[in-house]
C-alpha positions in Angstrom: -0.1 0.0 0.2 1.6 3.4 -1.1 2.2 5.8 1.7 1.2 8.7 -0.7 -2.4 9.9 -0.5 -4.9 10.2 -3.5 -4.9 13.7 -4.7 -7.9 13.5 -7.2 -10.8 11.8 -5.4 -12.0 11.0 -1.9 -10.5 7.9 -0.5 -12.7 5.0 0.2 -12.2 3.3 3.6 -10.6 0.4 2.1 -7.7 2.3 0.5 -7.0 4.6 3.3 -3.2 5.2 4.1 -1.9 2.1 6.1 1.2 2.1 8.1 3.2 -1.2 8.6 3.8 -0.1 12.1 0.1 -0.8 12.8 0.5 -4.3 12.4 1.1 -7.1 15.0 -0.4 -5.4 18.1 -2.9 -7.1 20.3 -6.3 -5.3 20.8 -6.4 -5.8 24.5 -7.1 -2.4 25.8 -10.7 -2.2 27.0 -12.9 0.9 27.5 -12.1 1.1 31.0 -8.4 1.2 30.3 -8.9 3.8 27.6 -10.8 6.1 29.9 -8.4 5.7 32.8 -5.6 6.2 30.5 -7.1 9.5 29.4 -7.5 10.6 33.0 -3.9 9.5 33.8 -2.8 11.7 30.9 -4.5 14.6 32.5 -3.3 14.2 36.0 0.4 13.6 36.4 3.5 14.8 37.9 3.4 18.6 36.8 0.2 18.8 39.1 1.3 16.5 42.1 5.0 17.8 42.3 5.4 21.0 39.8 2.4 22.9 41.3 4.1 23.5 44.7 6.9 25.4 43.1 4.6 27.4 40.7 2.2 28.4 43.4 5.3 29.8 45.2 6.3 31.6 42.4 2.9 32.8 40.8 0.6 32.6 43.6 -3.2 32.0 43.3 -3.1 33.2 39.8 -1.7 29.8 38.9 -5.2 28.5 38.5 -5.6 30.9 35.6 -2.6 29.6 33.9 -3.8 26.0 34.4 -7.2 26.9 32.9 -5.8 28.5 29.9 -3.5 25.8 29.1 -6.1 23.2 30.0 -8.3 24.7 27.1 -5.5 24.5 24.4 -4.7 21.0 25.6 -8.2 20.0 24.9 -8.0 21.6 21.5 -4.9 19.5 20.8 -6.6 16.1 22.0 -9.7 16.9 20.4 -7.8 17.4 16.9 -6.0 14.1 17.5 -9.3 12.3 18.4 -10.9 13.4 14.9 -7.8 11.9 13.3 -8.0 8.7 15.4 -11.8 8.6 14.4 -10.7 8.9 10.7 -8.0 6.3 11.1 -6.9 4.7 14.4 -3.2 3.9 14.6 -0.6 3.1 17.2 1.7 5.4 15.3 -0.7 8.4 16.2 0.3 11.8 14.9 3.5 10.2 13.4 1.5 8.1 11.1 -0.9 11.0 10.2 2.0 13.3 9.5 3.3 10.7 7.3 -0.1 10.6 5.4 -0.4 14.3 5.2 3.1 15.8 5.3 5.1 13.1 4.0 8.2 11.1 5.7 9.9 14.5 6.5 7.0 15.4 8.6 6.8 12.1 10.3 10.3 12.2 11.1 10.1 15.5 12.6 7.0 14.6 14.6 8.4 11.5 16.0 11.6 12.6 17.3 10.1 15.8 18.8 7.8 13.3 20.5 10.7 11.3 21.6 12.5 14.6 22.8 9.4 14.9 25.0 9.2 11.7 26.6 12.9 10.8 26.9 13.2 14.0 29.0 10.0 13.4 30.8 11.3 10.1 31.6 14.2 11.7 33.5 11.7 14.1 35.1 9.6 11.3 36.2 12.3 9.1 37.9 13.6 12.4 39.6 10.3 13.3 41.0 10.0 9.5 42.2 13.1 9.9 44.0 12.3 13.1 45.4 9.0 11.7 46.8 11.0 8.7 48.2 13.2 11.0 50.4 10.0 12.0 52.2 10.4 9.0 54.3 13.1 8.7 56.8 14.1 5.2 55.7 14.9 6.6 52.3 16.5 10.0 53.5 20.2 8.6 53.2 19.6 6.7 50.1 21.3 8.9 47.3 18.8 10.3 44.8 20.2 8.5 41.8 20.0 5.2 43.5 16.1 5.8 44.0 15.7 7.2 40.5 17.3 4.0 39.0 15.1 1.7 41.3 12.1 3.5 39.9 13.2 3.2 36.3 14.1 -0.6 36.6 10.6 -1.4 38.3 8.5 0.1 35.7 10.5 -0.8 32.6 10.2 -4.4 33.7 6.4 -4.3 33.9 6.1 -2.4 30.6 8.0 -5.0 28.9 5.5 -7.9 29.5 2.5 -7.1 27.4 0.0 -4.0 26.5 -2.6 -5.9 28.9 -0.3 -5.4 31.8 0.3 -1.9 31.0 -3.4 -1.1 30.6 -3.9 -2.8 34.1 -1.1 -1.0 35.6 -2.2 2.3 34.1 -5.8 1.7 35.2 -4.9 1.3 38.9 -2.2 3.9 38.9 -5.0 6.4 37.5 -7.8 5.3 39.8 -5.4 6.1 42.9 -4.6 9.5 41.6 -8.5 10.3 40.9 -9.4 8.7 44.2 -6.6 10.8 46.2 -7.7 13.9 44.1 -11.4 13.6 45.0 -10.6 12.7 48.6 -8.3 16.0 48.6 -11.1 18.0 47.2 -13.6 16.8 49.9 -11.4 17.4 52.8 -10.3 20.7 51.4 -13.7 22.0 50.9 -14.6 20.9 54.3 -11.5 22.6 55.9 -12.5 25.8 54.1 -16.1 25.6 55.0 -15.4 24.8 58.7 -12.3 27.3 58.8 -10.5 24.4 60.5 -6.9 25.7 61.2 -3.9 24.4 59.4 -0.8 24.8 60.8 -1.6 27.9 62.8 -3.5 29.5 59.9 -7.2 29.7 59.2 -8.2 28.7 55.5 -10.4 30.8 53.6 -10.3 33.7 51.1 -8.1 35.5 53.4 -5.3 33.3 52.7 -5.5 35.3 49.1 -6.5 38.8 50.0 -3.9 38.9 52.9 -1.3 37.7 50.9 -1.0 40.1 47.9 -4.5 38.9 46.3 -4.8 37.0 43.1 -1.4 38.4 41.6 0.9 38.9 44.6 3.9 39.5 42.3 2.0 40.8 39.3 0.6 39.2 36.2 4.2 38.5 34.5 5.1 35.7 37.0 1.6 34.1 36.0 2.6 34.4 32.3 6.0 33.1 32.7 4.9 30.0 34.6 2.7 28.8 31.6 5.9 27.3 30.1 5.8 24.8 33.3 2.2 24.5 33.2 2.2 23.3 29.7 4.4 20.2 31.0 1.4 19.4 33.3 -0.6 18.4 30.3 2.0 16.4 28.5 0.3 13.2 28.6 -3.2 14.2 27.1 -2.1 12.7 23.8 -1.6 9.3 25.2 -5.2 8.0 24.5 -4.5 8.5 20.6 -1.6 6.4 20.8 -3.3 3.7 22.8 -6.2 3.9 20.2 -4.3 1.6 18.1 -4.6 -1.2 20.5 -8.1 -1.2 21.5 -11.3 -2.6 20.0 -14.1 -0.2 18.9 -11.9 2.9 19.1 -15.0 5.0 17.3 -17.1 4.5 20.4 -14.6 4.5 23.1 -12.5 7.5 22.0 -15.0 10.5 21.9 -16.3 9.6 25.3 -12.7 9.6 26.9 -11.5 12.8 25.0 -14.7 14.9 26.1 -14.3 14.0 29.4 -10.9 15.5 29.7 -12.4 19.0 29.6 -14.2 18.7 32.9 -11.3 16.8 34.4 -9.2 19.8 33.8 -11.5 22.0 35.3 -12.4 19.8 38.4 -8.9 18.3 39.2 -6.4 21.0 38.1 -8.0 24.4 38.4 -10.1 23.0 41.5 -7.2 21.7 43.4 -5.0 24.9 42.6 -7.9 27.0 43.9 -8.4 24.9 47.2 -4.4 25.0 47.7 -4.5 28.8 47.5 -7.6 28.8 50.1 -6.1 26.4 52.6 -2.6 28.1 52.8 -0.7 31.3 52.0 1.1 30.8 48.6 4.3 31.3 50.6 4.0 28.0 52.5 4.5 25.9 49.4 7.8 25.0 47.8 9.6 23.5 44.9 11.0 20.5 46.8 7.7 18.9 48.1 3.9 18.3 46.6 1.7 21.0 47.8 -0.8 18.1 48.9 1.8 16.8 51.0 2.4 20.2 52.4 -1.1 20.6 53.4 -1.6 17.3 55.2 1.7 17.7 56.9 0.8 20.9 58.3 -2.8 19.6 59.0 -1.2 17.1 61.4 -3.1 14.2 60.5 -1.1 11.1 61.4 0.1 9.2 58.3 -1.9 11.5 56.1 1.1 13.1 54.7 2.6 9.9 54.0 -0.4 8.3 52.3 -0.6 11.4 50.0 3.1 11.2 49.4 2.6 7.6 48.4 -0.1 8.9 45.8 2.0 11.3 44.3 4.7 8.8 43.9 2.4 6.5 42.2 1.7 9.6 39.9 5.2 9.9 39.0 5.5 5.8 38.2 2.2 6.4 36.1 3.8 8.9 34.0 7.0 7.0 33.4 5.0 4.0 32.7 2.9 5.8 30.0 6.2 7.4 28.3 7.8 4.2 27.9 4.5 2.9 26.4 3.9 5.6 24.0 7.6 6.1 22.7 7.8 2.2 22.2 4.9 2.5 19.7 5.9 5.7 18.1 9.5 4.6 17.5 8.2 1.3 15.9 6.3 3.1 13.5 9.3 5.3 12.8 11.4 2.3 12.5 9.4 0.5 9.9 9.4 3.4 7.8 13.1 3.8 7.9 13.7 7.1 10.3 14.3 5.4 13.5 17.1 2.4 14.3 16.1 -0.8 13.2 16.1 -2.5 16.6 13.4 0.0 17.7 11.0 -1.8 15.4 11.3 -5.3 16.9 8.5 -6.8 19.1 8.6 -9.5 21.8 6.2 -12.6 22.2 4.1 -10.2 24.3 3.6 -8.1 21.1 5.4 -5.4 22.9 7.9 -3.2 20.7 10.6 -3.7 23.3 13.4 -2.1 21.2 11.7 1.3 21.3 10.7 0.8 25.2 14.5 0.1 26.0 15.9 2.8 23.8 13.8 5.3 25.6 14.9 3.7 28.9 18.4 4.2 28.1 17.8 7.8 28.2 16.4 7.3 31.6 19.6 5.8 32.7 21.4 9.2 31.4 18.9 10.7 33.9 20.2 8.7 36.7 23.4 10.3 36.0 22.0 13.9 36.0 20.4 12.9 39.3 23.8 12.0 40.7 25.4 15.1 39.1 22.9 17.8 39.9 20.2 16.4 42.2 18.8 19.8 43.0 18.4 21.1 39.5 17.7 17.8 37.6 14.0 18.2 37.8 13.7 21.9 36.6 16.2 21.3 33.6 14.6 18.3 32.3 11.1 19.9 32.6 12.0 22.8 30.5 13.6 20.5 27.5 10.4 18.4 27.8 8.5 21.2 27.3 10.2 21.9 23.9 9.2 18.5 23.0 5.6 18.9 24.2 5.4 22.3 22.2 6.7 20.5 19.1 4.5 17.5 19.4 1.3 19.7 19.8 2.3 21.6 17.1 2.6 18.8 14.6 -0.8 17.5 15.8 -2.5 20.9 14.9 -0.5 21.2 11.7 -1.6 17.5 10.8 -5.2 18.5 11.7 -5.0 21.8 9.3 -3.7 19.4 6.4 -6.7 17.1 7.2 -9.1 20.0 7.2 -7.8 21.6 4.0 -8.0 18.0 2.2 -11.6 17.3 3.6 -12.4 20.8 2.3 -11.2 19.7 -1.2 -13.1 16.6 -1.2 -10.2 14.5 -0.9 -11.0 12.8 2.4 -14.0 12.7 4.7 -13.9 14.1 8.0 -15.7 11.9 10.8 -18.8 13.2 12.7 -16.7 13.7 15.8 -14.7 16.9 15.1 -12.4 19.6 16.4 -14.9 22.8 16.6 -14.2 26.0 14.9 -11.6 24.6 12.4 -9.3 26.0 11.1 -9.3 28.8 13.6 -8.9 26.4 16.3 -5.6 25.0 14.9 -4.2 28.7 14.1 -4.9 30.0 17.5 -3.3 26.9 19.2 -0.3 27.3 17.0 0.0 31.0 17.8 -0.4 30.1 21.7 2.3 27.7 21.2 4.8 30.1 19.9 3.6 32.5 22.7 4.9 29.9 25.1 8.3 30.0 23.6 8.5 33.5 23.7 7.8 33.4 27.5 10.4 30.8 28.1 12.9 33.2 26.6 11.6 36.1 28.5 11.8 34.1 31.9 15.4 34.0 31.6 17.7 31.4 33.4 16.9 27.7 32.5 14.0 28.7 30.3 16.1 31.0 28.2 18.8 28.4 28.0 16.4 25.9 26.8 15.0 28.1 23.9 18.6 28.7 22.9 18.9 24.9 22.4 16.5 25.2 19.6 18.9 25.9 16.7 20.8 22.8 18.1 17.8 20.6 18.1 16.9 21.8 14.5 20.6 21.0 13.4 20.4 17.5 14.8 16.8 16.9 13.2 18.4 18.3 9.7 21.5 15.9 10.3 19.6 13.0 11.3 17.3 13.3 8.2 20.4 13.0 6.1 21.7 10.0 7.8 18.1 8.2 7.4 16.6 9.4 4.2 18.1 6.9 1.9 16.7 4.0 4.1 13.4 5.6 4.1 13.2 6.1 0.4 14.2 2.4 -0.1 11.4 1.1 2.2 9.0 3.6 0.6 9.9 2.4 -2.9 9.3 -1.1 -1.7 6.0 -0.4 -0.3 5.0 1.2 -3.7 
């Protein structure tokens, strides 16, 4: 089947673009798995750990940043959902980039996604090690050792089969959701009853008596958006998982549509409650804000339980990253734009080559934790943000190409669509560029990260010249 799209007439379902990377997978993910994977993608390390430092920097206005970024995250996943309903693929947006933009587009989308998750893997094992240090038994254990243990445990489970991944992610997500629901209930009760927390009475006075909504001005809220984007890094995961589920046309719309209210309830609601419970100055970068609240509340064991929950969130994100990059790299490998071994599958129908390749970068992250334990999380978070911005941009560009071809009658859009196209795609792309500008304006690690862009572009161009002959040979064989 040719990788080229018909240009003169609408393509019937039987002649749609087919990727070799979609073959060989088990359809073992059920509706409950996909729904919880979608939830898990919207609740991760960026909220459980990152919100503490961002609250300390931007104050209660952080809730606004989460709301704004949440809207654009929903646009991205809704655009991806439309493409999934058009043609489910484990290669997800890499496969769609190949269909609508050619092999160069697929190559760029895939390696930007790999940049996202290879660096997020480092962030996740760093977060896991940071959480583990909460307990006295791990205080004297070096951070890099704990990071290595976290990587080894999740990697082992991820290599067995997609069914085990789905079950693990289901329970991980269930724990996260249950913990946030409990926190919301307890937090609302604490505010309603004005129950004292660490010598402070919760309520609107926590905001009004400490500088208001913008205690340091509007600029810190704008600058923190770059980190908030990281919090939504996994929303596209349900699009990748669609290739290993039965009846995605029934399951995906429900899972994607529910992301919006989850964002409003869990992200914005949680940050508002955190701001009401304690002054923003009580939160810090090195501790989950949820742990801070329960620690100051003085409930025996409550802080430890919440810390176990946020540790679960980090492991969940790590689990998802290894899963998704394994599938993306296999799609690229069979097209020639990734190393051959990343396309190999084991008896459990897991593309273990790509999973191990991603884990290798996690091992490099273990070294970073040994060298710079204090700065490791912030450094990789900013690099991951570049990958996220690039991935989201590629999704929206693919969506634009898809919309344009549909307008010309070359393809047919499904009934489940991204609303207000093409304006939604354009506005989202403008937002993503704005985030880059904000990273530059922030200075420090953010500016340094943006300065890496020419090097990333050069690496992509150089890599393409290394693989283009193999890509052309494989494409000719398919033709």
